[in-house]
N, C-alpha and C positions, 0 to 999 in steps of 0.2 A: 606463430611464434612457443605464443602463453599453451598450445595443445600439444609442440615438441617437447614440452618440459614435464606436464602430467601422462606422459605413458610412458615405458615400453616395449623396446625393440628386439626380436628375432634377431639373429648377430648378420640374416642376411638383408636384413633394413638397413640396420646400425650398422655397417656398411657402405647403403646407398647413398643415406646422412649424407657419411664423412667423403664422401666419392672416391672407397677403395672396394677392393679387390673380397672378397669375403677368404679368401686365404688371408691374404696379407692383415685382413679385422685377426684372424685367431692368431696370425705371427704376433701383431701389438699383445697384443691379451698375456704370448704363454714372456715376448721377447719387455716389452713396457710395466717398468714398476708400478709407474704414472697412469695407465691403461686405467681406463674403469671398468670395474671386476666382473663381468655377469653372474649371471644366479642362475645359477641353479632351477627348476620349478614339479620335472621326471623324468625320468629316463631319457626320456629327447624330445623337451621345451627349454632352453634358456638361453635367456633374458640381459637384458641392459639397459639400468634404468637410463629413463631420456637427458632428461637433468646431468643427470653427471654425464655422459657422451659429452653434453653440449658447451658443459661448461669444460670437462679435456678439451673437447676441440676449437674455444676460444680463447685458447689459455697458450694453443701451441702457436701464437704471432707475435707471441711477447715475447722479449729476449729474457 
């Protein structure tokens, strides 16, 4: 688990981690203000911080 927290994920990998389709990931990025914001490293490379992604996922199970 600590390895997840210390890395960034490409969108396809992030979607797999959450168990959703990549299209759903992009929709959540656009529509959900609480979803972790991706970071653009270059014109063709976008990543999402693993720690932020896991924290967001874990927070969704709580009322």
